C-alpha positions as CSV (number, residue, x, y, z in Angstrom):
1,X,48.6,-9.5,-71.6
2,X,50.9,-10.4,-74.4
3,X,52.4,-13.5,-73.1
4,X,55.4,-13.7,-75.4
5,X,58.7,-15.1,-74.2
6,X,61.8,-13.0,-74.3
7,X,65.5,-13.8,-74.5
8,X,66.0,-12.4,-71.0
9,X,63.3,-14.7,-69.5
10,X,64.6,-17.8,-71.2
11,X,68.1,-17.2,-70.1
12,X,67.3,-16.1,-66.5
13,X,65.0,-19.0,-65.9
14,X,66.8,-21.7,-67.8
15,X,67.3,-23.9,-64.7
16,X,63.6,-23.7,-63.8
17,X,62.5,-24.5,-67.3
18,X,64.7,-27.5,-67.6
19,X,63.8,-28.8,-64.1
20,X,60.0,-28.5,-64.5
21,X,59.5,-29.0,-68.3
22,X,62.6,-30.9,-69.5
23,X,65.5,-30.1,-71.7
24,X,63.5,-30.5,-74.9
25,X,61.2,-27.7,-73.9
26,X,64.1,-25.5,-73.1
27,X,65.6,-26.1,-76.5
28,X,62.3,-25.3,-78.2
29,X,62.3,-22.0,-76.3
30,X,65.9,-21.3,-77.3
31,X,65.1,-22.1,-80.9
32,X,62.2,-19.6,-80.8
33,X,64.5,-16.9,-79.4
34,X,67.2,-17.6,-82.0
35,X,64.8,-17.6,-84.9
36,X,63.1,-14.5,-83.5
37,X,59.8,-16.2,-83.6
38,X,57.0,-14.5,-81.6
39,X,55.5,-17.2,-79.5
40,X,54.1,-17.9,-76.0
41,X,55.9,-19.9,-73.4
42,X,53.0,-22.3,-73.2
43,X,53.3,-23.0,-77.0
44,X,57.0,-23.8,-76.5
45,X,56.4,-26.2,-73.6
46,X,53.2,-27.8,-74.8
47,X,54.3,-28.6,-78.3
48,X,54.9,-32.3,-77.7
49,X,51.4,-32.6,-76.1
50,X,49.6,-30.9,-79.0
51,X,51.1,-33.0,-81.8
């Protein structure tokens, strides 16, 4: 399983991401998509807990 996020997933599930993880997690996902950075969804959402 690769586990990378795609533009399609981020856009289709934007309401769910914001509702469950907050707007900052959504913006991190969007930034990863815009910068074409290969990352996992967990890395985008859990960044604030790791640092």
